[in-house]
N, C-alpha and C positions, 0 to 999 in steps of 0.2 A: 485694161490699164495696168501698167507696170507699177512697181512699188515706188519708184521715184516720182512718177506723175501723181500718184495717190498722196504721197507726202507733201508735194507742192500744193495740191488741191486742199489738203487738210490745213496747211499753214495759211493759205489764202482765206479759207473760211474762218479760221480763228482770228486773223487780222481784221476781217470784215465785221465779225461779231464784236470785237473790241471797239472798233470804230463806231458801230451802231450804239453800243452802250455809252460811249463818250457823248455822242450826239444827243441821245435821250437825256443824259444828265444835264447837258447844256440847255436843252429845250425846257426841262423842268425848272432850271434856275431862271431862265428868261420868263417863264410863266409866273413864277413867284414874284419876280420884279414888277411884272405888269399888275398883278393883283394887289400887292402891297409893297410899294417901293421902299427900299431900305433907307433912303435919305429922308423920307417923310415919317418914318417910324420913330417913336421916342427913343432917346439914348438908352434907357433902361426899360426892361420888361415890355417889349412890344407884344402884348398879349393878343391884341386884335389882329396884328399882322400874322402871328403864328397860327391863330385860329383860322383866319381866312385861307392861308396857305395849306393848312391841314384839310380844310373842307374841300378845297379845289383838288388837292391830291387824292382825296377819296372819291370825289364825284367824277373826275375825268375818266378813270378806268371803267367806272360803272356805266356812265351815260355816253361817253365819247365827247370829243371837243365840240362838234357842230350841234349835237343835241343839247349839250350843257349850255351852249350859247343861246339857243332858243328858249330853254327853261329860264335862264337868268333874265333874258329880255322880257318874257311874259311876266315873271315875278316883279320886275322893276316897273313895268307898265301898270300892273295891278296895284303896287304900292303908290304909284303916282295918282291913280284914280281914287284910291282910298283917301289920300291926303287932300285932294280937291273936294271930295264929298264932305269930309270932315270940316274943311274950311268953309264950304257953303252952308253947312248945318249950323255952324257957330254964328253965322250972320243972321240967321232966321230966328 
C-alpha cells in the first residue's frame, strides 16, 4: 500500500469509528427512553428514572442485552408469583 491509500484507509476508519460512537450514543438514549420515558418522569427530581437508567447502564455491558432480558423476565415472573402467593395467603 502506498501512503495515499493508507491515508484514505485511515480516514475511512476514523469516520466509521465516529459513526459507530454516534450510533451507540443514540442507542443508549433510545434505551433510556424505553426504560424510563422522559414525558412520564416528574418535572423535578426524577430519581427513579435516573436510578433505572443507571442500573440498565451498568447491567447491559455486564450481562449483554439478551441475557439481561431473560434475567428481567425471570425476576418479573418471580415477583408476580410472590404477589399471587401473598394474595392467596391473606385470604386464608
